[in-house]
N, C-alpha and C positions, 0 to 999 in steps of 0.2 A: 306848886299851886300858882296855874297860869290866872291872872287878873284882867289882863289889857291886850286886845286882838287890832291890829291896825288892818284896813281893808279897803279896795277898790272896787267900784262895780263894772262890768263890761261897757266897754264905749260903745257907740254906734257903726263902728270898723271895728268891733271886734271878730267878724268873719276874714279879717283881713292879716291877720296874725299867722304864726308860723306854724307848720302844725305836718305831722305825716302819719294821722291816724288814718285817714282814709276812709270815714266816717261820716262824711258829707258836709255842707257847711251848718254850721249853729243858729239856729235860731233866735234870736236876739232876745225876743218878747220873754220867749221861755228861759233863755238864761239868765236874764234879771229877775225873773221870779224864784229862779234854783238859788242866785244868788241872796236875794233875800232872807230866804230861808237857811240859808249858811248862818247867814248874820244872825237871824233871830236864834238858830241853835247856840253860837257862839253865846249869843246872852245866856240865855237858858241854862249853860254849864258854869255861869258866872262872871264872866268876860265883860269890862265895857269896851264895847266895840267904838276904835273911832274911821268913819267913813273918809276914803278922801272922796275929791272928785273924778268922774273919768275923766279917761284921758286920752285922749283922738289922738295924737301924736305917735302915740304907742299902742297899735293895738293888742299887743300881751300884755300888757300895763296891770290886767287885772289877778295876774298871777305875780303877786307882790310879792311873793317868798323868795324870788329868784335874786333879790333886790338888796337881801342883806342875810345876815344870819345874827340873831338876839338870843339875849340872854337874860339874867336878872339881873345880871351887873352891867355891862357891854353890850353894844351892838358892833357891827363887821360890815361896812359896804361890801359888796362883792362888785366884780367886773365882768358881767356875762358874759360867753364864749359865743351867743349869737352878737355880733357886732349892732343888728338892728336894735338891739334892746338896751345899749348901755346906756343910753338916755333919762332909762327911766327910774338910773341910780341916783340922779340929781336931785328928781321929784322928790323921791322918798326919804332923804337926810335931813329935811325941814322938820318934819313929821317924829324922825328918830329923835332930833336932836331935843325936844322937849319932853322927851323921857330917860335918854342915857347922857351922862357927863362925856363918858368915853366912849367914842366912837374911831374906830380903824377903820382901814381901806386894804383893799388886796389892789395892787399896780402891776401894770405890763412890767413884762412879757406874760403876769399870770391873768388864767380866765379860771371861774368861780362861779355857778351856779346858786343859793341858796336850797335849791332843790335837791342838789346833790350835799346835803349836810344833815345828819342825821344822829340829836342828841340824845342820848340817855344816862341819864343822871350827869355824874360830872364828867361823862365821857361821850368822845366824838367819834363818829365813823364819816369820813368824808370819802365822797367816791369820785376817781377818777372816770372822766366819761366823755363823748364828743362836745360837752360843754364848760367842762371843770377840766384845769390839763395839769401836769403834775407841780408845775410851777407853784400855780395859783391854790395847788391841796397842800404844799411845803409851806407856801406864807402861814396860811392860814392855821397849819401844824402849830409854826413854832408862836402864832400870836396867843394860842390857847395853852401852850404852856407856858407863856409868860404871864396868863391869867390865872394858872393853876389848874388847870384841865388837862386831861389826856386824852388821846386821840387814835385812832387808825386808818391808814389806808385801804379802802374795799376798789380794786380797778375792777370796772364793768365791760370795757370798752368791746370785749367779746362776745356779752350776753345780748341776744337777738331782741329786736324791739325795745330797748329800756333807754329812757332817755335819759332819766336822773336816778340815784341811788333809789329817791324816796319815792321812785313811781313802782318801787314792790320791796320795797323794805323799812318797813316804820317799827319806831317804840310805841308800845303798848304800857310801857313800867310794868311794875313787880318785877323783873330783871330779865322783862320779855320783849324777845323781836319777831315779830310777821315778818315773814320772807316766802320771798315764791323759791321754788324745786331748787332753780340754778344756785342761788347762793344760800342756801338753807344750812351748809355746810362749810361756809368760808373760813376760814380760819379765825379771822378776826373775832367772831362769835361766839368761842369757846367760853368765855366767860358767862353766856349767856343762854338762857332758854329758847330754845326758835321754836314756833308757831308755824307749822308747813304749812304754805295754802295751796286748797286742793287743784289741780289740774283744771284751766278752763278761767278761774277765780284770779288770775293775778292782779285784774287792777285793782282788787279788792285791798290788795295789800298794802296800799296809799290810805293809810287811816288816821284819824287825830286821838288821842287821848286827851281829855279836856277835864280834870281835876277827878270827878267820880264816874265820868261816863265816856264813851270810845264811840265815833261819830264813824261808820264805815259806809262806802257807795251803799246804795239799796241793787237790789239784786245778786246776791250772791249768798243762797244761803247757807253751802257749807260753812262758810266761816261766822257768819252771822251766829249759827247755832252753836259751832266750836267757841265761838268770844264768851257768848252765853253761860255754855258749861262750866267755863272756868272763873262765873259768877261777877261778870262784866255787866253791866246794865248799857245796853246798846243803843245806838239812834243809827236808824238809817235814811240816809238822802240819795234823792236823786240826783245823778251828775253827767246826765246825758249829753248835753250842749257843753260842758265843759271839757267831757270825753275825746269830744270832737277835736279841739283844737289841744289834743296832747297835756291836759289839765287835769288833777285830782283834788281832793278835798287840803292838804297840807298848800298847795300852790296858792290857795285865796287869801291865805293871812298871815302874819308877821305876830306871832302868840307869846307873848313874856310874863 
């Protein structure tokens, strides 16, 4: 059960962040309204939300998930693969220190983005991507082992148009992983049931299981209906402005 979340609204220069989406510039007013609905949904699902101030020094700072890996008992400060984002980690550390006595950190030459880490109960899938390198992935795997968790590596560097592992690979609970076709048969998933995302709905594979509900991006009816048919209580949110900046549902919060 999740009880808390840390978020940060987009700053006035949100449109200056890193993106390869090719969907045009985000509308800040609309992005702020979508972020507010996102926070309200977290609260609706039973989470107490801590909203940090917008951070104009780092246009991508609203994507707080990339700065840390959080569990129920400890946190790991990341070392983002994009050098322009590394300053975001220092600004998230005080917020984490209010909740965690044990805080680890990824060190150079390792790089690791939180968006590449998918926790499935006691197991962690660690993506190796353009942002998370082998050194960072192995550091995290070793930390997890010391903390009593298992992990496996998933190399996504040859999957087209996939920034992070959780861009198209998320845990929906009940032993199930939602994944795009390119990852659905990965060896690391042999112990999980895979919900395959229909062609054209890959963006919706980034979803949130929040206690008794599942939150997905709006506009993807096939996955919405598939999840409902499995008995999930589904909430759909418009994520259009964050999608323009390579962001999705999991990116916008740290949940624990």
